[in-house]
C-alpha positions in Angstrom: 189.1 49.6 117.3 190.5 49.7 113.8 187.6 47.7 112.5 185.0 50.1 114.0 186.7 53.1 112.3 186.4 51.3 108.9 182.7 50.6 109.5 182.0 54.2 110.5 184.0 55.5 107.5 182.1 53.2 105.2 178.8 54.3 106.5 179.8 58.0 106.1 181.0 57.3 102.5 177.7 55.6 101.6 175.7 58.5 103.0 177.8 61.1 101.0 177.6 59.0 97.8 173.8 58.5 98.1 173.3 62.2 98.6 175.4 62.9 95.5 173.1 60.9 93.1 169.7 61.8 91.7 167.5 60.5 89.0 165.4 62.3 86.4 162.2 60.6 85.2 161.0 61.0 81.6 158.2 63.2 82.7 160.5 65.6 84.7 162.9 68.4 84.1 165.6 69.3 86.6 167.4 72.5 87.5 170.7 72.0 89.4 171.3 75.0 91.7 174.8 75.8 93.0 174.7 78.2 95.9 171.1 79.1 94.9 172.1 80.0 91.4 171.1 77.9 88.3 174.0 75.9 87.0 172.5 73.3 84.7 169.1 72.3 83.2 168.6 68.6 82.6 165.7 67.3 80.5 167.0 63.8 79.6 166.0 60.9 81.9 168.7 59.0 83.7 171.0 58.9 86.7 173.0 62.0 87.5 175.5 63.2 90.1 175.8 66.4 92.0 178.2 67.8 94.6 176.7 67.0 98.0 175.9 69.9 100.3 176.9 72.5 97.6 174.4 71.8 94.9 170.6 71.4 95.2 168.2 69.8 92.7 164.7 71.2 91.9 162.3 69.0 90.0 159.6 70.3 87.6 157.0 68.3 85.7 157.5 68.3 81.9 154.1 67.1 80.6 151.8 68.4 78.0 148.2 67.8 79.2 145.4 67.6 76.7 141.8 68.3 77.8 139.4 65.9 76.0 136.3 68.0 76.7 134.0 69.0 73.9 135.2 71.7 71.5 133.3 74.9 71.7 132.5 77.3 68.9 132.1 81.0 69.1 130.2 82.8 66.4 130.3 86.5 65.8 127.8 88.2 63.5 129.1 91.3 61.7 126.7 93.8 60.3 123.1 92.9 59.4 121.2 89.7 59.9 122.2 88.5 56.4 125.9 89.0 57.0 128.4 86.1 57.1 129.1 84.6 60.5 132.6 84.1 61.7 132.8 80.9 63.7 135.9 80.0 65.6 136.6 76.6 67.1 138.5 76.5 70.4 140.4 73.8 72.1 142.6 73.7 75.2 146.1 72.4 75.6 147.9 73.0 78.8 151.6 72.9 79.6 152.4 72.9 83.3 155.2 75.2 84.5 155.8 75.2 88.2 
């Protein structure tokens, strides 16, 4: 009987400890919420701990995506036909915010 209670206690301790750990990948940012209010923002990768059942973790991608499509140029003509043309090159860089 005593051995069974140690096994059950050990299993419960492992479940609580595993729910207290979380990892942050190098392409992620994390917001730790305590009672649905932001408590901490983590941007460095690694292993972190939280208070189980009281704190929640929300993951967000932290990547800068480049679009390798062809650049486009927009030319505006001001005035007459002989006027100088203003040409502007465009490119696209996208940061994901979820």
